[in-house]
MMTF fields as JSON, N, C-alpha, C and O atoms, coordinates in Angstrom:
{
  "mmtfVersion": "1.0.0",
  "mmtfProducer": "UNKNOWN",
  "numBonds": 339,
  "numAtoms": 340,
  "numGroups": 85,
  "numChains": 1,
  "numModels": 1,
  "chainsPerModel": [1],
  "groupsPerChain": [85],
  "chainIdList": ["A"],
  "bondAtomList": [4, 2, 8, 6, 12, 10, 16, 14, 20, 18, 24, 22, 28, 26, 32, 30, 36, 34, 40, 38, 44, 42, 48, 46, 52, 50, 56, 54, 60, 58, 64, 62, 68, 66, 72, 70, 76, 74, 80, 78, 84, 82, 88, 86, 92, 90, 96, 94, 100, 98, 104, 102, 108, 106, 112, 110, 116, 114, 120, 118, 124, 122, 128, 126, 132, 130, 136, 134, 140, 138, 144, 142, 148, 146, 152, 150, 156, 154, 160, 158, 164, 162, 168, 166, 172, 170, 176, 174, 180, 178, 184, 182, 188, 186, 192, 190, 196, 194, 200, 198, 204, 202, 208, 206, 212, 210, 216, 214, 220, 218, 224, 222, 228, 226, 232, 230, 236, 234, 240, 238, 244, 242, 248, 246, 252, 250, 256, 254, 260, 258, 264, 262, 268, 266, 272, 270, 276, 274, 280, 278, 284, 282, 288, 286, 292, 290, 296, 294, 300, 298, 304, 302, 308, 306, 312, 310, 316, 314, 320, 318, 324, 322, 328, 326, 332, 330, 336, 334],
  "bondOrderList": [1, 1, 1, 1, 1, 1, 1, 1, 1, 1, 1, 1, 1, 1, 1, 1, 1, 1, 1, 1, 1, 1, 1, 1, 1, 1, 1, 1, 1, 1, 1, 1, 1, 1, 1, 1, 1, 1, 1, 1, 1, 1, 1, 1, 1, 1, 1, 1, 1, 1, 1, 1, 1, 1, 1, 1, 1, 1, 1, 1, 1, 1, 1, 1, 1, 1, 1, 1, 1, 1, 1, 1, 1, 1, 1, 1, 1, 1, 1, 1, 1, 1, 1, 1],
  "groupList": [{"groupName": "MET", "atomNameList": ["N", "CA", "C", "O"], "elementList": ["N", "C", "C", "O"], "formalChargeList": [0, 0, 0, 0], "bondAtomList": [1, 0, 2, 1, 3, 2], "bondOrderList": [1, 1, 2], "singleLetterCode": "M", "chemCompType": "L-PEPTIDE LINKING"}, {"groupName": "LYS", "atomNameList": ["N", "CA", "C", "O"], "elementList": ["N", "C", "C", "O"], "formalChargeList": [0, 0, 0, 0], "bondAtomList": [1, 0, 2, 1, 3, 2], "bondOrderList": [1, 1, 2], "singleLetterCode": "K", "chemCompType": "L-PEPTIDE LINKING"}, {"groupName": "ARG", "atomNameList": ["N", "CA", "C", "O"], "elementList": ["N", "C", "C", "O"], "formalChargeList": [0, 0, 0, 0], "bondAtomList": [1, 0, 2, 1, 3, 2], "bondOrderList": [1, 1, 2], "singleLetterCode": "R", "chemCompType": "L-PEPTIDE LINKING"}, {"groupName": "THR", "atomNameList": ["N", "CA", "C", "O"], "elementList": ["N", "C", "C", "O"], "formalChargeList": [0, 0, 0, 0], "bondAtomList": [1, 0, 2, 1, 3, 2], "bondOrderList": [1, 1, 2], "singleLetterCode": "T", "chemCompType": "L-PEPTIDE LINKING"}, {"groupName": "PHE", "atomNameList": ["N", "CA", "C", "O"], "elementList": ["N", "C", "C", "O"], "formalChargeList": [0, 0, 0, 0], "bondAtomList": [1, 0, 2, 1, 3, 2], "bondOrderList": [1, 1, 2], "singleLetterCode": "F", "chemCompType": "L-PEPTIDE LINKING"}, {"groupName": "ASP", "atomNameList": ["N", "CA", "C", "O"], "elementList": ["N", "C", "C", "O"], "formalChargeList": [0, 0, 0, 0], "bondAtomList": [1, 0, 2, 1, 3, 2], "bondOrderList": [1, 1, 2], "singleLetterCode": "D", "chemCompType": "L-PEPTIDE LINKING"}, {"groupName": "SER", "atomNameList": ["N", "CA", "C", "O"], "elementList": ["N", "C", "C", "O"], "formalChargeList": [0, 0, 0, 0], "bondAtomList": [1, 0, 2, 1, 3, 2], "bondOrderList": [1, 1, 2], "singleLetterCode": "S", "chemCompType": "L-PEPTIDE LINKING"}, {"groupName": "ALA", "atomNameList": ["N", "CA", "C", "O"], "elementList": ["N", "C", "C", "O"], "formalChargeList": [0, 0, 0, 0], "bondAtomList": [1, 0, 2, 1, 3, 2], "bondOrderList": [1, 1, 2], "singleLetterCode": "A", "chemCompType": "L-PEPTIDE LINKING"}, {"groupName": "GLN", "atomNameList": ["N", "CA", "C", "O"], "elementList": ["N", "C", "C", "O"], "formalChargeList": [0, 0, 0, 0], "bondAtomList": [1, 0, 2, 1, 3, 2], "bondOrderList": [1, 1, 2], "singleLetterCode": "Q", "chemCompType": "L-PEPTIDE LINKING"}, {"groupName": "VAL", "atomNameList": ["N", "CA", "C", "O"], "elementList": ["N", "C", "C", "O"], "formalChargeList": [0, 0, 0, 0], "bondAtomList": [1, 0, 2, 1, 3, 2], "bondOrderList": [1, 1, 2], "singleLetterCode": "V", "chemCompType": "L-PEPTIDE LINKING"}, {"groupName": "ILE", "atomNameList": ["N", "CA", "C", "O"], "elementList": ["N", "C", "C", "O"], "formalChargeList": [0, 0, 0, 0], "bondAtomList": [1, 0, 2, 1, 3, 2], "bondOrderList": [1, 1, 2], "singleLetterCode": "I", "chemCompType": "L-PEPTIDE LINKING"}, {"groupName": "GLU", "atomNameList": ["N", "CA", "C", "O"], "elementList": ["N", "C", "C", "O"], "formalChargeList": [0, 0, 0, 0], "bondAtomList": [1, 0, 2, 1, 3, 2], "bondOrderList": [1, 1, 2], "singleLetterCode": "E", "chemCompType": "L-PEPTIDE LINKING"}, {"groupName": "LEU", "atomNameList": ["N", "CA", "C", "O"], "elementList": ["N", "C", "C", "O"], "formalChargeList": [0, 0, 0, 0], "bondAtomList": [1, 0, 2, 1, 3, 2], "bondOrderList": [1, 1, 2], "singleLetterCode": "L", "chemCompType": "L-PEPTIDE LINKING"}, {"groupName": "ASN", "atomNameList": ["N", "CA", "C", "O"], "elementList": ["N", "C", "C", "O"], "formalChargeList": [0, 0, 0, 0], "bondAtomList": [1, 0, 2, 1, 3, 2], "bondOrderList": [1, 1, 2], "singleLetterCode": "N", "chemCompType": "L-PEPTIDE LINKING"}, {"groupName": "TYR", "atomNameList": ["N", "CA", "C", "O"], "elementList": ["N", "C", "C", "O"], "formalChargeList": [0, 0, 0, 0], "bondAtomList": [1, 0, 2, 1, 3, 2], "bondOrderList": [1, 1, 2], "singleLetterCode": "Y", "chemCompType": "L-PEPTIDE LINKING"}, {"groupName": "GLY", "atomNameList": ["N", "CA", "C", "O"], "elementList": ["N", "C", "C", "O"], "formalChargeList": [0, 0, 0, 0], "bondAtomList": [1, 0, 2, 1, 3, 2], "bondOrderList": [1, 1, 2], "singleLetterCode": "G", "chemCompType": "PEPTIDE LINKING"}, {"groupName": "PRO", "atomNameList": ["N", "CA", "C", "O"], "elementList": ["N", "C", "C", "O"], "formalChargeList": [0, 0, 0, 0], "bondAtomList": [1, 0, 2, 1, 3, 2], "bondOrderList": [1, 1, 2], "singleLetterCode": "P", "chemCompType": "L-PEPTIDE LINKING"}, {"groupName": "TRP", "atomNameList": ["N", "CA", "C", "O"], "elementList": ["N", "C", "C", "O"], "formalChargeList": [0, 0, 0, 0], "bondAtomList": [1, 0, 2, 1, 3, 2], "bondOrderList": [1, 1, 2], "singleLetterCode": "W", "chemCompType": "L-PEPTIDE LINKING"}],
  "groupTypeList": [0, 1, 2, 3, 2, 2, 3, 4, 5, 6, 1, 4, 1, 7, 8, 9, 7, 10, 11, 7, 10, 2, 11, 2, 7, 3, 12, 13, 11, 10, 6, 7, 1, 14, 15, 9, 6, 16, 9, 0, 10, 6, 2, 17, 1, 1, 11, 4, 12, 11, 13, 6, 7, 7, 7, 4, 11, 3, 16, 1, 3, 6, 5, 6, 7, 12, 11, 1, 5, 2, 5, 2, 14, 12, 2, 1, 10, 15, 5, 12, 11, 12, 8, 12, 5],
  "groupIdList": [1, 2, 3, 4, 5, 6, 7, 8, 9, 10, 11, 12, 13, 14, 15, 16, 17, 18, 19, 20, 21, 22, 23, 24, 25, 26, 27, 28, 29, 30, 31, 32, 33, 34, 35, 36, 37, 38, 39, 40, 41, 42, 43, 44, 45, 46, 47, 48, 49, 50, 51, 52, 53, 54, 55, 56, 57, 58, 59, 60, 61, 62, 63, 64, 65, 66, 67, 68, 69, 70, 71, 72, 73, 74, 75, 76, 77, 78, 79, 80, 81, 82, 83, 84, 85],
  "secStructList": [7, 7, 7, 7, 7, 7, 7, 7, 7, 2, 2, 2, 2, 2, 2, 2, 2, 2, 2, 2, 2, 2, 6, 1, 1, 7, 2, 2, 2, 2, 2, 2, 2, 2, 6, 7, 7, 2, 2, 2, 2, 2, 2, 2, 2, 2, 2, 2, 2, 2, 6, 1, 4, 4, 4, 1, 1, 7, 7, 1, 7, 7, 2, 2, 2, 2, 2, 2, 2, 2, 2, 2, 2, 2, 2, 2, 2, 2, 2, 2, 2, 2, 2, 2, 7],
  "xCoordList": [126.199, 125.719, 124.533, 123.53, 124.57, 123.459, 122.572, 122.902, 121.339, 120.411, 119.861, 119.666, 119.666, 119.191, 117.642, 117.249, 116.793, 115.53, 115.215, 115.509, 114.641, 114.401, 113.067, 112.144, 113.171, 112.045, 111.552, 112.261, 110.194, 109.36, 108.86, 108.461, 108.778, 108.047, 106.692, 106.254, 105.77, 104.413, 103.783, 102.867, 104.697, 104.112, 104.28, 103.363, 105.393, 105.679, 104.712, 104.289, 104.314, 103.396, 101.881, 101.162, 101.538, 100.419, 100.244, 99.17, 101.345, 101.284, 101.255, 100.508, 101.879, 101.618, 100.128, 99.44, 99.822, 98.416, 97.282, 96.381, 97.352, 96.514, 96.544, 95.457, 97.613, 97.798, 97.075, 96.262, 97.283, 96.714, 95.22, 94.519, 94.734, 93.139, 92.559, 91.426, 93.349, 92.934, 92.588, 91.846, 93.364, 93.162, 93.618, 93.228, 94.313, 94.653, 95.755, 95.861, 96.527, 97.49, 97.372, 96.763, 97.96, 97.801, 98.904, 99.943, 98.513, 99.701, 101.111, 102.036, 101.312, 102.32, 103.061, 104.29, 102.4, 102.859, 103.345, 104.506, 102.418, 102.914, 104.185, 105.037, 104.254, 105.248, 106.538, 107.538, 106.544, 107.872, 108.176, 109.346, 107.04, 107.346, 108.187, 109.299, 107.536, 108.184, 109.055, 109.549, 109.187, 110.219, 109.805, 110.658, 108.303, 107.939, 107.125, 106.685, 107.122, 106.199, 104.988, 104.656, 104.067, 102.603, 101.957, 100.893, 102.441, 101.9, 102.104, 101.23, 103.201, 103.254, 102.344, 101.747, 102.222, 101.202, 99.945, 99.342, 99.479, 98.11, 97.974, 96.926, 98.895, 98.972, 98.725, 97.79, 99.519, 99.388, 98.121, 97.675, 97.505, 96.233, 95.079, 94.138, 95.145, 94.172, 94.412, 93.451, 95.612, 95.666, 95.387, 94.95, 95.569, 95.163, 93.615, 93.177, 92.847, 91.497, 90.83, 89.815, 91.788, 91.099, 91.255, 90.444, 92.317, 92.535, 92.41, 93.054, 91.487, 91.255, 90.214, 90.256, 89.426, 88.594, 88.885, 88.116, 90.439, 91.16, 91.401, 91.793, 91.214, 91.789, 90.474, 90.583, 89.284, 88.198, 87.806, 86.822, 88.501, 88.343, 88.896, 89.892, 88.138, 88.822, 89.805, 89.374, 90.899, 91.929, 91.402, 90.702, 91.678, 91.437, 92.015, 91.309, 93.145, 93.799, 95.276, 95.919, 95.657, 97.206, 98.143, 97.812, 99.169, 100.305, 100.697, 101.108, 100.497, 100.736, 99.712, 100.043, 98.562, 97.319, 97.798, 97.576, 98.361, 98.488, 99.701, 99.712, 100.854, 101.817, 101.538, 102.067, 100.57, 100.01, 99.352, 99.665, 98.394, 97.907, 98.685, 98.291, 99.774, 100.883, 101.364, 101.321, 101.808, 102.574, 101.827, 102.317, 100.524, 99.347, 99.311, 99.404, 99.204, 99.071, 100.238, 100.118, 101.408, 102.792, 102.858, 103.176, 102.626, 102.562, 101.549, 101.753, 100.47, 99.446, 99.987, 99.851, 100.68, 101.22, 102.116, 102.014, 103.188, 104.138, 103.506, 104.09, 102.614, 101.86, 101.265, 101.373, 100.575, 100.18, 101.255, 101.115, 102.268, 103.312, 103.992, 104.416, 104.023, 104.328, 103.402, 103.803, 102.272, 101.167, 101.198, 100.92, 101.562, 101.668, 103.058, 103.189, 103.951, 105.195, 105.098, 106.096],
  "yCoordList": [132.56, 131.59, 131.025, 131.694, 129.707, 128.961, 128.27, 127.328, 128.924, 128.318, 126.873, 126.492, 126.208, 125.03, 124.981, 125.83, 124.213, 124.253, 123.222, 122.028, 123.9, 123.017, 122.057, 122.43, 120.893, 120.146, 119.874, 119.936, 119.565, 119.387, 118.051, 117.673, 117.196, 116.171, 116.063, 117.212, 115.259, 115.41, 115.847, 116.586, 115.058, 115.383, 116.873, 117.417, 117.672, 118.924, 119.759, 120.762, 119.496, 120.021, 120.046, 121.045, 118.854, 118.831, 119.608, 120.15, 119.67, 120.389, 121.811, 122.452, 122.464, 123.876, 124.153, 125.145, 123.215, 123.308, 123.438, 124.257, 122.464, 122.375, 123.711, 124.244, 124.264, 125.416, 126.418, 127.104, 126.647, 127.523, 127.453, 128.45, 126.182, 125.995, 126.457, 126.933, 126.31, 126.621, 128.364, 128.892, 128.965, 130.661, 131.09, 132.231, 130.571, 131.307, 132.346, 133.312, 132.261, 132.991, 133.361, 132.618, 134.546, 134.978, 134.231, 133.824, 134.127, 133.34, 134.002, 133.248, 135.268, 135.854, 135.565, 135.501, 135.382, 134.856, 133.384, 133.086, 132.388, 131.124, 130.987, 130.124, 131.788, 131.858, 132.18, 131.491, 133.118, 133.511, 132.484, 132.133, 131.82, 130.751, 129.624, 129.23, 129.183, 128.086, 128.189, 127.231, 129.551, 129.786, 129.496, 129.23, 129.484, 129.062, 130.553, 131.46, 130.425, 131.739, 131.398, 130.22, 132.552, 132.41, 131.89, 131.298, 132.011, 131.561, 129.851, 129.064, 129.481, 128.047, 127.452, 126.401, 128.086, 127.637, 127.587, 126.514, 128.563, 128.642, 127.359, 126.73, 126.881, 125.815, 124.702, 123.956, 124.452, 123.295, 123.166, 122.043, 124.235, 124.241, 123.865, 123.18, 124.321, 124.092, 122.567, 121.81, 122.069, 120.68, 119.805, 118.682, 120.143, 119.549, 119.144, 118.019, 120.372, 120.399, 119.433, 118.742, 119.626, 118.768, 117.287, 116.509, 116.887, 115.385, 114.929, 114.022, 115.703, 115.374, 113.936, 113.107, 113.918, 112.954, 111.417, 110.471, 111.429, 110.239, 109.634, 108.469, 110.271, 109.695, 108.763, 107.971, 108.917, 108.235, 107.182, 106.47, 107.078, 105.871, 104.596, 104.515, 103.54, 102.257, 101.644, 101.423, 101.319, 100.826, 99.679, 98.84, 99.618, 98.627, 97.162, 96.396, 96.904, 95.723, 96.26, 97.101, 95.57, 95.793, 95.131, 94.23, 95.587, 95.051, 93.527, 92.646, 93.449, 92.063, 90.957, 89.828, 91.418, 90.617, 90.335, 89.256, 91.215, 91.073, 90.297, 89.606, 90.271, 89.456, 88.044, 87.153, 87.736, 86.561, 85.748, 84.62, 86.629, 86.27, 85.92, 84.985, 86.62, 86.458, 85.021, 84.15, 84.884, 83.682, 82.479, 81.458, 82.642, 81.406, 81.193, 80.033, 82.031, 82.051, 81.276, 80.465, 81.73, 81.064, 79.709, 78.822, 79.319, 77.954, 76.909, 75.756, 77.671, 76.793, 76.64, 75.615, 77.859, 77.689, 76.515, 75.597, 76.645, 75.562, 74.174, 73.244, 74.031, 72.648, 72.26, 71.077, 73.195, 72.935, 72.524, 71.479, 73.156, 72.93, 71.391, 70.714, 71.0, 69.843, 68.664, 67.564, 68.996, 68.128, 67.835, 66.73, 68.881, 68.815, 68.217, 67.925, 68.082, 67.425, 65.943, 65.245],
  "zCoordList": [51.767, 52.734, 52.427, 52.179, 52.422, 52.135, 53.176, 53.897, 53.133, 54.343, 53.956, 52.801, 55.0, 54.884, 55.169, 55.97, 54.696, 54.89, 56.284, 56.33, 57.232, 58.606, 58.207, 57.484, 58.773, 58.656, 60.191, 61.195, 60.127, 61.561, 61.542, 60.44, 62.542, 62.69, 62.595, 62.658, 62.474, 62.491, 64.238, 64.599, 64.953, 66.405, 66.653, 67.267, 66.237, 66.458, 65.715, 66.289, 64.552, 63.911, 64.398, 64.378, 64.812, 65.592, 66.864, 67.127, 67.701, 68.825, 68.536, 69.275, 67.648, 67.226, 66.543, 66.781, 65.765, 65.303, 66.184, 66.006, 67.312, 68.306, 69.119, 69.341, 69.553, 70.071, 69.326, 69.945, 67.822, 67.266, 67.303, 67.477, 67.125, 67.182, 68.524, 68.59, 69.586, 70.928, 71.121, 71.949, 70.104, 70.198, 71.485, 71.73, 72.401, 73.605, 73.239, 73.994, 72.24, 71.823, 70.386, 69.615, 69.957, 68.469, 67.82, 68.338, 66.645, 65.619, 65.913, 66.216, 65.846, 66.285, 67.477, 67.44, 68.548, 69.802, 69.533, 69.813, 68.955, 68.834, 67.928, 68.145, 67.013, 66.097, 66.813, 66.613, 67.57, 68.543, 69.357, 69.511, 70.039, 71.06, 70.195, 70.547, 69.076, 68.467, 67.226, 66.631, 66.893, 65.832, 64.615, 63.767, 64.246, 62.973, 62.458, 63.164, 61.145, 60.616, 60.923, 61.061, 61.088, 61.166, 60.006, 60.187, 58.75, 57.48, 57.669, 57.305, 58.2, 58.276, 59.299, 59.064, 60.412, 61.469, 60.79, 60.769, 60.251, 59.507, 58.616, 58.764, 57.703, 56.861, 57.685, 57.393, 58.806, 59.513, 60.244, 60.483, 60.62, 61.483, 60.478, 60.878, 59.136, 58.238, 57.96, 58.103, 57.578, 57.332, 58.446, 58.194, 59.588, 60.851, 60.931, 61.169, 60.666, 60.694, 59.549, 59.631, 58.391, 57.152, 57.306, 56.804, 58.013, 58.279, 59.77, 60.296, 60.338, 61.792, 61.898, 62.807, 60.876, 60.797, 60.636, 60.811, 60.187, 59.889, 61.292, 61.347, 62.329, 63.701, 64.155, 65.091, 63.45, 63.992, 63.024, 63.227, 62.056, 61.036, 61.539, 62.259, 61.085, 61.437, 60.618, 59.487, 60.792, 59.77, 59.047, 59.614, 57.948, 56.987, 57.486, 58.142, 57.17, 57.865, 58.228, 57.599, 59.394, 59.859, 58.878, 58.106, 58.969, 58.203, 58.637, 57.883, 59.869, 60.275, 59.724, 59.364, 59.722, 59.028, 57.534, 56.983, 57.022, 55.482, 55.265, 54.246, 56.117, 56.126, 56.438, 55.773, 57.614, 57.813, 56.442, 56.061, 55.854, 54.895, 53.641, 52.945, 53.309, 52.369, 52.563, 51.694, 53.752, 54.241, 53.988, 53.506, 54.355, 54.087, 52.639, 52.239, 51.9, 50.438, 49.687, 48.769, 50.313, 49.496, 50.128, 49.336, 51.403, 51.587, 50.841, 50.462, 50.773, 49.747, 48.338, 47.67, 47.897, 46.466, 46.408, 45.594, 47.535, 47.681, 47.714, 47.159, 48.192, 48.584, 47.261, 46.937, 46.349, 45.105, 44.268, 43.633, 44.169, 43.331, 43.587, 42.651, 44.842, 45.081, 44.677, 44.295, 44.798, 44.156, 42.906, 42.44, 42.244, 40.677, 40.105, 38.916, 40.944, 40.709, 40.816, 40.638]
}
């Protein structure tokens, strides 16, 4: 019988990590509640704490702004090509 590896989305991982950070319950209690091993919860908690500063960083540029710039440059290239012809 082959077991498949379960995957968890980032929202679920964050929820479990926050609960572990609060320390209102032991890792074993959280593990039983969510059906995830205590070792995995510890990893998610560590990763959450290491990456938490990113929540306060300002984004570089949005994808829509990059797309607008790209379109503007392509139009400019087209205009310049017409001038050359």
